[in-house]
N, C-alpha and C positions, 0 to 999 in steps of 0.2 A: 380627420377634422381639420378645420382651418380657421384661423383668426386673421381678419383682414382690416387694414386701416387705409382710409382714403380721405382726401381733403374735401371732396364735394359729393354728397349723396345725390344731389339733384342732377349733377353731371352723369353719374352712373345711370340714373333712371332715364335720362334723355337718350342715352346710347343703347338702351334696351337691356340693361343688366337686370336680371330677375332670377327667380328660383330656377336652378339648373334643370329641374324635372320637366319644365315646360319648354325647354330649348332643344332644338335639333342638335345632334352631335357636332355638326359642322359649325354652327353658330356658337355653341358652347366652347369648342376648342379655340375658335378665333378670339372670343372674349377672354378666355382663360389666359392666352398668351399676352393680350394687352394688359390685363389686370396684374399679371405677375411683374410686368415692366414698370408700371406706374404707381403701384401701391406697396405698402409694407405688409408682409404676411408671415405667419408661422404655421407649420403643419405638424400634425401628430397622427400617426397611424396606430389604431388599436387592433392588434392582431387577433385572429381567432383563438390562438393559443392563450393569450392573456385573458381574453373574455372567458374562455372555458375555466382556466385556473381561478380567476377571481370569483366566478359564479359558484364554483365548487367550494370556495372559501366563504360563501354566503354574502359576497359583495354584489349589490344589484347593478344592473347595467347603467341606470341613471347615476348611481354613485361613481361608477367608473368613468362615465362621460364627464361628470362634474370635475373629477380629478384631472383629467386630461385638458378640459376647457380652462381650468384655473392655471395650469402649467403654461398653456398657450398665451393666456392673457399676461401672465407674469413676464414671459419672454418678450412679447410685443411691447409691453409698457416700458421695457428697458431701451427700446429702440426709438419709440415715438411717444409724444405726450398725448395720452388718451383723454379726451374730454368727456366722452360718454361711450358706453358699450351696449350693444343690443345683441342678445343671445337667443337663438332658436331653442326653445325649451322642449325637451322630450317628455317632460312631466306634464300631465293635463292641468296641474296646479303649478303654474310657472314660479310662484314665489318660493315653492319648496326647492326648485332647482337653483334659484338664486342663493338660498340658504346653504345649499350643498357647496356651491362655488366659493362663497365667502368663508366657509370652513377651511378651505385649503389656501386661499389667497385673500388676505385682508387688504383690499384696495381702497383708495380714497376718491375714485371717480364713480359717477353714477352708473349703475348697470340695470338694464331692463331685460328681464327674461320673459319672452312672449311665445305663445304658440303661433305657428305659421309665420315666424319672423322672416324666413327666407322668401316667403311669398309677398309680404307686406313692406319689407325694408330692403331697398337695393343694396345696401352695404352688406347685409346678411346674404342676399342673393349672390353677391360677388364672392363671398367666402364659400358658398355652396358650389359655385361654378368651379373654383380651383380645387376644392375637395373632390368633386365628382371627376374632374379631369385626372387627378392623381389616382383615384380609385380605378378608373378605367385602364390606366397604364399598368397598375398592379395586376388587374384581371387578365390583361393580355399576356403578362409573364406566366400566369398560371396556365392559360390556354396553350402557350408555347411548350410548357413543361408536359402537359397532357399529350400534345402531339408527339413529343419526343419518345413517349412510352409506347407509341403505336396505336393508342386509342383514337378512333376516328369520329366518335360521337360528339355532337356539339354540346358545349357546356351551357350556352345561353348567357344571360345577364348576371348570373350568380345570386339573384334575388329569390327569396322564398316563394314569391307569387308567380314566378316564371315557370310555365309548364315544361319548357325545354330543360331548365335546370333541375326540376323535380325528376324528370325522366332520367337525366344523366346520373343523378345521385342515387336513384332507386337501383340503378345497375352497377355503379362504380364506387359507392361511398365506402366500401370495405377496402379499397386499394390503399396500401400503406402510405404511399407518397402523398396522398390527398389529406391525410389526417390533420396536418398542421393548418389546413385552410378551412376546416369545418368547425363550426361552433357546437360542440358536443352537448352542452347543457341546455340548449333550447328544447322545449317540450316536443317540438316536431322532430328533432334529432333523435329523441329517445324512442321514436316509433320504429327505428331500424335496429335490428339485432346486431348488425355489423358495426354499430357505433358511429355511423355517419348520420346525415340528416338533411332536412330540407331547409337549410339556413343560408343566409347571406354568407358568401365566402369572405368578404372584407368588411 
């Protein structure tokens, strides 16, 4: 996850900053480098281990994301004066996600939780670009670890809709060294008797 602050959202839009999902890897990485240099940002990685443990403790993913989002906003607000905040809501009812965030961080600036905010607001698109860039770096570390074990099969993107990732996990999800990267409490994960699953790695 990433919280990002910038002086001019219109400038970001003019430069082509948008939802990371619609950018090519080359454009995304170029923009990520530029955005890191010119804006203030905070990062938080929610590991598969934390997700598994929290879900087993009956904490929803939305609650966990709100906890991390509030921590990011708290850190960022200590570095820059936040006039307003726009958050990409994972909840189909965005006001519920705002309530979750306020539970952990009682801020005095306006906050708008919106669906598809990364698509509709360049400032959120900027955060998504940096977050995606960081995710890809972590994924490359996992792929390097896999190669060192002698496994030659391709991992793919690590996303649950990726056929390459699904094929990889169907074959290798029981490998001990992979367990810390798999979200075991996803319903798709439970389809595997080995304890692995068809989940996002990161």
